[in-house]
Each structure stands twice: as structure tokens, then as C-alpha cells.
C-alpha positions as a LaTeX table, in Angstrom:
\begin{tabular}{lrrr}
\hline
Residue & $x$ (\AA) & $y$ (\AA) & $z$ (\AA) \\
\hline
Met1 & 130.82 & 84.53 & $-27.53$ \\
Thr2 & 128.20 & 87.11 & $-26.58$ \\
Thr3 & 125.89 & 88.61 & $-29.16$ \\
Lys4 & 123.20 & 91.27 & $-29.01$ \\
Thr5 & 120.89 & 90.07 & $-31.75$ \\
Gly6 & 117.93 & 88.96 & $-29.68$ \\
Thr7 & 118.00 & 85.65 & $-31.57$ \\
Thr8 & 119.06 & 82.25 & $-30.32$ \\
Thr9 & 122.81 & 81.81 & $-30.62$ \\
Thr10 & 124.11 & 78.26 & $-30.88$ \\
Asn11 & 127.77 & 77.28 & $-30.74$ \\
Val12 & 128.01 & 75.09 & $-33.85$ \\
Arg13 & 131.66 & 74.10 & $-33.52$ \\
Thr14 & 134.72 & 75.07 & $-31.56$ \\
Tyr15 & 138.02 & 73.85 & $-32.99$ \\
Ala16 & 141.52 & 74.12 & $-31.56$ \\
Asn17 & 144.48 & 72.46 & $-33.26$ \\
Thr18 & 147.74 & 73.05 & $-31.43$ \\
Lys19 & 150.04 & 71.47 & $-34.03$ \\
Ala20 & 152.86 & 73.90 & $-34.73$ \\
Asn21 & 152.83 & 75.15 & $-38.26$ \\
Thr22 & 154.12 & 78.41 & $-39.72$ \\
Lys23 & 151.70 & 78.39 & $-42.61$ \\
Ser24 & 149.48 & 81.42 & $-42.11$ \\
Tyr25 & 145.77 & 81.50 & $-42.52$ \\
Val26 & 144.87 & 83.34 & $-45.70$ \\
Asn27 & 141.70 & 85.40 & $-45.79$ \\
Ala28 & 140.09 & 83.89 & $-48.87$ \\
Val29 & 137.20 & 86.34 & $-48.80$ \\
Arg30 & 139.56 & 89.12 & $-49.83$ \\
Thr31 & 139.28 & 89.06 & $-53.58$ \\
Ala32 & 140.74 & 90.55 & $-56.71$ \\
Val33 & 137.87 & 92.10 & $-58.61$ \\
Leu34 & 137.60 & 91.31 & $-62.29$ \\
Thr35 & 137.15 & 94.20 & $-64.72$ \\
Ala36 & 134.25 & 93.53 & $-67.06$ \\
Ala37 & 135.60 & 92.83 & $-70.55$ \\
Val38 & 132.32 & 93.65 & $-72.20$ \\
Thr39 & 130.37 & 96.69 & $-71.07$ \\
Gly40 & 127.14 & 95.14 & $-72.29$ \\
Leu41 & 127.09 & 92.63 & $-69.41$ \\
Thr42 & 124.13 & 93.93 & $-67.42$ \\
Leu43 & 121.53 & 92.62 & $-65.06$ \\
Ala44 & 119.03 & 92.84 & $-67.90$ \\
Ser45 & 120.86 & 90.06 & $-69.72$ \\
Leu46 & 120.79 & 88.04 & $-66.52$ \\
Ala47 & 117.02 & 88.32 & $-66.50$ \\
Thr48 & 116.92 & 87.08 & $-70.08$ \\
Ala49 & 119.24 & 84.18 & $-69.33$ \\
Thr50 & 117.10 & 83.03 & $-66.43$ \\
Ala51 & 114.02 & 83.06 & $-68.65$ \\
Ala52 & 111.56 & 85.12 & $-66.65$ \\
Gly53 & 111.06 & 87.98 & $-64.24$ \\
Pro54 & 113.05 & 91.05 & $-63.28$ \\
Ala55 & 116.70 & 90.89 & $-62.28$ \\
Pro56 & 117.32 & 90.75 & $-58.51$ \\
Lys57 & 118.52 & 93.91 & $-56.79$ \\
Phe58 & 121.65 & 94.18 & $-54.66$ \\
Leu59 & 122.52 & 96.02 & $-51.48$ \\
Ser60 & 124.14 & 99.43 & $-51.75$ \\
Ala61 & 127.27 & 100.31 & $-49.77$ \\
Gly62 & 125.21 & 102.24 & $-47.25$ \\
Gln63 & 123.10 & 99.19 & $-46.42$ \\
Leu64 & 125.99 & 97.18 & $-44.98$ \\
Pro65 & 126.80 & 97.29 & $-41.24$ \\
Ala66 & 128.62 & 100.49 & $-40.36$ \\
Ala67 & 132.42 & 100.24 & $-40.51$ \\
Ser68 & 135.21 & 102.50 & $-39.28$ \\
Thr69 & 135.69 & 103.79 & $-42.83$ \\
Pro70 & 132.98 & 104.03 & $-45.51$ \\
Trp71 & 132.06 & 101.04 & $-47.63$ \\
Val72 & 132.67 & 101.17 & $-51.37$ \\
Ala73 & 130.49 & 99.02 & $-53.66$ \\
Asp74 & 131.84 & 97.61 & $-56.91$ \\
Ala75 & 129.62 & 97.12 & $-59.93$ \\
Val76 & 127.43 & 94.02 & $-60.04$ \\
Gln77 & 129.12 & 91.30 & $-62.08$ \\
Gln78 & 127.60 & 88.22 & $-63.68$ \\
Gly79 & 128.79 & 84.70 & $-63.05$ \\
Leu80 & 131.07 & 83.52 & $-60.26$ \\
Pro81 & 133.97 & 85.62 & $-58.91$ \\
Glu82 & 137.52 & 84.62 & $-59.79$ \\
Tyr83 & 138.22 & 83.90 & $-56.14$ \\
Gly84 & 135.47 & 82.14 & $-54.25$ \\
Ser85 & 134.41 & 83.00 & $-50.72$ \\
Val86 & 136.06 & 81.19 & $-47.85$ \\
Cys87 & 133.03 & 79.19 & $-46.64$ \\
Thr88 & 130.78 & 78.95 & $-49.71$ \\
Glu89 & 133.07 & 78.41 & $-52.68$ \\
Gly90 & 132.02 & 75.68 & $-55.10$ \\
Val91 & 128.31 & 75.54 & $-54.23$ \\
Ala92 & 126.48 & 78.06 & $-56.44$ \\
Pro93 & 126.44 & 77.47 & $-60.22$ \\
Ala94 & 127.78 & 80.11 & $-62.60$ \\
Ala95 & 124.52 & 80.12 & $-64.57$ \\
Gly96 & 122.03 & 82.51 & $-63.06$ \\
Thr97 & 124.54 & 83.88 & $-60.54$ \\
Ser98 & 125.73 & 87.45 & $-60.08$ \\
Tyr99 & 127.68 & 89.16 & $-57.32$ \\
Arg100 & 128.80 & 92.48 & $-55.89$ \\
Asp101 & 131.99 & 93.02 & $-53.89$ \\
Phe102 & 132.34 & 95.66 & $-51.17$ \\
Arg103 & 135.43 & 96.99 & $-49.37$ \\
Thr104 & 136.65 & 99.61 & $-46.92$ \\
Asp105 & 140.07 & 101.15 & $-46.33$ \\
Leu106 & 140.73 & 99.09 & $-43.19$ \\
Asp107 & 140.87 & 95.39 & $-44.07$ \\
Thr108 & 137.11 & 94.89 & $-44.18$ \\
Asn109 & 135.55 & 93.15 & $-47.17$ \\
Gly110 & 132.07 & 92.11 & $-48.18$ \\
Arg111 & 130.26 & 90.27 & $-50.91$ \\
Gln112 & 126.67 & 89.59 & $-51.92$ \\
Thr113 & 126.15 & 86.66 & $-54.26$ \\
Thr114 & 122.72 & 85.99 & $-55.76$ \\
Thr115 & 121.57 & 82.99 & $-57.78$ \\
Val116 & 118.30 & 82.73 & $-59.67$ \\
Ala117 & 117.50 & 79.02 & $-59.92$ \\
Ala118 & 115.32 & 77.43 & $-62.59$ \\
Thr119 & 112.67 & 76.43 & $-60.05$ \\
Glu120 & 111.81 & 77.18 & $-56.45$ \\
Ala121 & 112.63 & 73.59 & $-55.52$ \\
Lys122 & 116.16 & 73.98 & $-56.92$ \\
Ala123 & 116.57 & 77.25 & $-55.04$ \\
Lys124 & 115.55 & 75.56 & $-51.81$ \\
Thr125 & 118.10 & 72.79 & $-52.44$ \\
Leu126 & 120.82 & 75.36 & $-53.16$ \\
Ala127 & 120.07 & 77.25 & $-49.95$ \\
Thr128 & 120.29 & 74.01 & $-47.97$ \\
Lys129 & 123.64 & 73.10 & $-49.53$ \\
Leu130 & 125.03 & 76.56 & $-48.81$ \\
Lys131 & 124.03 & 76.35 & $-45.15$ \\
Gln132 & 125.57 & 72.90 & $-44.84$ \\
Arg133 & 128.77 & 74.21 & $-46.42$ \\
Ile134 & 128.92 & 77.08 & $-43.92$ \\
Ala135 & 128.27 & 74.74 & $-40.98$ \\
Gly136 & 131.31 & 72.66 & $-41.98$ \\
Cys137 & 133.55 & 75.61 & $-42.83$ \\
Leu138 & 135.60 & 75.68 & $-39.64$ \\
Asp139 & 136.49 & 72.00 & $-39.88$ \\
Arg140 & 137.69 & 72.47 & $-43.46$ \\
Leu141 & 139.81 & 75.49 & $-42.50$ \\
Ala142 & 141.39 & 73.54 & $-39.64$ \\
Val143 & 142.47 & 70.84 & $-42.11$ \\
Ala144 & 143.67 & 73.32 & $-44.74$ \\
Tyr145 & 145.57 & 75.47 & $-42.23$ \\
Pro146 & 146.95 & 73.30 & $-39.36$ \\
Gly147 & 147.30 & 75.25 & $-36.14$ \\
Thr148 & 144.08 & 77.19 & $-36.70$ \\
Val149 & 142.00 & 78.02 & $-33.64$ \\
Gly150 & 138.42 & 79.05 & $-34.23$ \\
Glu151 & 134.78 & 79.25 & $-33.24$ \\
Ala152 & 131.68 & 78.99 & $-35.40$ \\
Phe153 & 128.20 & 80.09 & $-34.35$ \\
Tyr154 & 124.70 & 79.86 & $-35.75$ \\
His155 & 122.74 & 82.97 & $-34.80$ \\
Gly156 & 119.30 & 81.79 & $-35.83$ \\
Gly157 & 116.80 & 82.58 & $-38.54$ \\
Ile158 & 115.28 & 85.83 & $-39.81$ \\
Ala159 & 111.64 & 86.01 & $-40.83$ \\
Val160 & 111.87 & 87.62 & $-44.27$ \\
Glu161 & 110.33 & 86.16 & $-47.46$ \\
Glu162 & 111.20 & 82.41 & $-47.38$ \\
Gly163 & 113.66 & 83.02 & $-44.53$ \\
Ala164 & 117.32 & 83.69 & $-43.90$ \\
Asp165 & 119.91 & 82.17 & $-41.56$ \\
Val166 & 122.92 & 83.90 & $-40.00$ \\
Tyr167 & 126.30 & 82.45 & $-39.04$ \\
Asn168 & 129.76 & 83.62 & $-38.09$ \\
Val169 & 133.15 & 81.93 & $-38.27$ \\
Asp170 & 136.08 & 83.42 & $-36.36$ \\
Thr171 & 139.60 & 82.02 & $-36.81$ \\
Ser172 & 143.11 & 82.78 & $-35.65$ \\
His173 & 146.53 & 81.20 & $-35.95$ \\
Pro174 & 148.58 & 81.63 & $-32.73$ \\
Glu175 & 151.85 & 80.70 & $-34.43$ \\
Thr176 & 151.63 & 83.59 & $-36.86$ \\
Gly177 & 149.32 & 85.99 & $-35.03$ \\
Thr178 & 146.81 & 86.20 & $-37.86$ \\
Ala179 & 143.06 & 86.43 & $-37.24$ \\
Asp180 & 139.98 & 86.67 & $-39.42$ \\
Ala181 & 136.28 & 86.93 & $-38.76$ \\
His182 & 133.39 & 86.23 & $-41.12$ \\
Leu183 & 129.67 & 86.94 & $-40.82$ \\
Ile184 & 127.65 & 84.97 & $-43.37$ \\
Ser185 & 123.95 & 84.68 & $-44.14$ \\
Val186 & 121.84 & 82.72 & $-46.62$ \\
Gly187 & 118.38 & 83.95 & $-47.60$ \\
Arg188 & 115.77 & 82.96 & $-50.15$ \\
Asp189 & 112.91 & 84.67 & $-51.97$ \\
Gly190 & 111.10 & 82.16 & $-54.18$ \\
Arg191 & 113.61 & 80.75 & $-56.65$ \\
Thr192 & 116.28 & 83.31 & $-55.78$ \\
Val193 & 118.99 & 82.67 & $-53.17$ \\
Thr194 & 121.29 & 85.38 & $-51.85$ \\
Val195 & 124.41 & 85.02 & $-49.70$ \\
Leu196 & 125.77 & 88.00 & $-47.78$ \\
Glu197 & 129.28 & 87.93 & $-46.30$ \\
Val198 & 131.35 & 90.44 & $-44.34$ \\
Ser199 & 134.89 & 89.70 & $-43.19$ \\
His200 & 137.45 & 91.57 & $-41.15$ \\
Leu201 & 141.15 & 90.87 & $-40.78$ \\
Gly202 & 142.47 & 91.03 & $-37.24$ \\
Arg203 & 139.40 & 90.94 & $-34.98$ \\
Thr204 & 136.09 & 89.24 & $-34.29$ \\
Leu205 & 132.77 & 90.50 & $-35.56$ \\
Ser206 & 130.48 & 89.23 & $-32.81$ \\
Glu207 & 129.49 & 92.76 & $-31.80$ \\
Glu208 & 128.25 & 93.39 & $-35.34$ \\
Val209 & 125.80 & 90.48 & $-35.52$ \\
Gly210 & 122.75 & 92.70 & $-34.90$ \\
Pro211 & 123.55 & 95.18 & $-37.70$ \\
Phe212 & 124.49 & 92.29 & $-39.98$ \\
Cys213 & 121.09 & 90.68 & $-39.37$ \\
Asn214 & 119.49 & 93.97 & $-40.37$ \\
Ser215 & 121.55 & 94.04 & $-43.57$ \\
Thr216 & 120.54 & 90.45 & $-44.29$ \\
Arg217 & 116.87 & 91.27 & $-43.84$ \\
Thr218 & 117.26 & 94.21 & $-46.23$ \\
Ala219 & 119.16 & 92.11 & $-48.78$ \\
Val220 & 116.42 & 89.47 & $-48.99$ \\
Ala221 & 113.54 & 91.96 & $-48.94$ \\
Lys222 & 115.23 & 94.10 & $-51.62$ \\
Leu223 & 115.70 & 91.28 & $-54.15$ \\
Tyr224 & 112.32 & 92.03 & $-55.79$ \\
\hline
\end{tabular}
């Protein structure tokens, strides 16, 4: 896979399972957004719950990589989403976590999830676990959806605050003709960890790595 990021691109894993299976790969990043039941759930209460400091800021729709139709940003929600993201579900705790979902009209979805940990050491541990989870994502998808063919790449680090790392996972299922692509990054500023994800149904996203890196840099720098 060719990228134009200017960073080192490493092929983390290539997986091909030719076992015939009609079970289609489901794009788990595509989510149903919960409507807030209480209008008083704000980022200010998140700051109170995490004991100190201002609430982290999120990307706006215009700060995501350009898409064929405009991005729409949902309101920031506290806690974990009802449906977790395909490569990072089950890692971040609900406490101290908030998220924002993004979408376009043409099968493109995005999400930024931010967790304020109790200490910087715990934030560092969380970031490490998230990156390990992403690195093993393709293998898990191949087990969950037999017949999946995919590639996973690590695109290197970004020098912003305590750093960010960028990955992508592309999958397809020849038996059903489905395909999904995911760009994912993990960044940290002190005791705050943010994960940015963009997914597209039906094509790869390798040509968008450069703009995605720019969005990641902005996401981490914008936190505080």
C-alpha cells in the first residue's frame, strides 16, 4: 500500500483467509447515536467528575479530512458509546470518557473518543493498551468474520504533545463483496488520551493518510 504521509509506513499484518463463508463483514464503526436523556450532561460536569482542570476540546466537522460530502458533527456525549468502535472497543473506561460521532451522506463515519485518566501514568498505560488493541485488530476480525481478507499498517508517530501514532486497517470479504477501511490514531496530552477514527464502506483510505495525520495533530493539540 502506498501512502503520501512522509512518515515511515510499516506493514503490521497482512491476513488472507480463503475459507468460504457467506457471513458478511459488518462495519462496527457505524453507530447508532444515543440521544441525551438529560440536557444537563455537559463537558463542565466531566471536568468536575475528573477532579481538576478544564474539559478537553473536540474536533469540529471541518477539521476532519475532506470527504466527498460535508461532515456533520454530533454533540459531544459523556461515557462510552452504545456501540464500540471496531478496533478499540472494550479498552477505555466509561469514567472520564466522552466522545463525538461524525458522519457524511456517503457511508463515511468518524469518531473522536477522549479519556481523562486519574494520573499521567494511567493515561500512558491506556494509550499503550489502545495501540496494542489496534495492532491486533485484523487478526480478531479474521476470526470473527471467516473469509476476511485484509491489510493493517502502522504509519508512524506524530510529534505533538506526548505523541500520537497512526494506523489503518483495510478489510474485504470476497464472498460477499463487502469492503471497509479504517484510519485510527491514538494521541496523548498529559493525562488525557484521545482516539480518532475515520471509516469508509466500500474502499480503502490509504490516499487519505496525510490529511488524517493532520487531523490527528490538530485533535491532540486542541485538547487544551
